[in-house]
N, C-alpha and C positions, 0 to 999 in steps of 0.2 A: 504494500500500500504506500503510494507516494504521498508526501506531505510537504507543504511549504511552511515557512516560518510563521505565517499569520493564520494558519488553519489548524485547529486541534483535530487529532484523529484518535479513533478507538477501534480495537479489535474485540468483538463480542464473541465469546466462545459458547456456542449452543444456540440453536434456532427454535427453542421452545418459547412459550408465552412470555417468560421473563426476558429472555435474550432479545426477542423481536420487539418487545415494548421498550427496552433500554435503547436498542438501535434506533427505533422510531423517534424517541424523545431526544436523543443526541443529534440525530440528523436534522430534526426540526429546529435545533438551536445552532445549526451551521457546522456541526462536526462532520468530518469525513469518516464514515463508518463502514467497517467490513464485518460480516457475520460468518463465522466458521461453524460448520455442522458436520459430524462424522457419519451420521445415519444416512443411508442411501434413500430411505423412505421419507425422510423429512421428520423433524421432531414434532410437527403439529398434527400428525396423524393420530386420531383416536382421542382427542381431548374435547372438552366442552367448556363453554364460557357462559356463566349466568350473568346477565346484565342487570344488576340491582342498582339502586341509586348511587352508592359510592363508586361502583364500576363505571356507570355512565358518566359521572363527574370526572373520573380519571381519564376516560377515553375522550371526553370533551376537551380537557386540558391539552391532550395530545393532538387534538384536531381530528379525531377518528370516530366520534360518536355517531354522526350522521351517516358515515360510510358503513359502520357496523349495523346500524338499524336498517339501512337500505338493503344490505346484502345478507340479512338474517335468513337462517334456515330453521323453520319450526317443525317440531314433530307433529305428526298427524293428529295426535290427541290434544294438542294445545289449542285452546279456543280464545286466548286473550290476545289483544292487539297492543303492541308497544306504542307508547306516545313519546314525543320529543319532550325532554324535560325543560322546565322553565328555568331561565337564568336568574 
């Protein structure tokens, strides 16, 4: 990963939910970020995310809440509809 004197860089080891969140947060603040993952299947296979109030606020601070709500995948037995939280 190349770096200039005025750009901070980070190597994130692990592409799980924590690693990708850290990478997104740093990149959003102007960091040059590289993510390393050893799994050939991808670390995000087989996980779930419950979007509660605190989760949505954290995603909103990262600029990802609207994208997550738009791209949601609901189980067939879910009958509730998410709403955009008020600021």
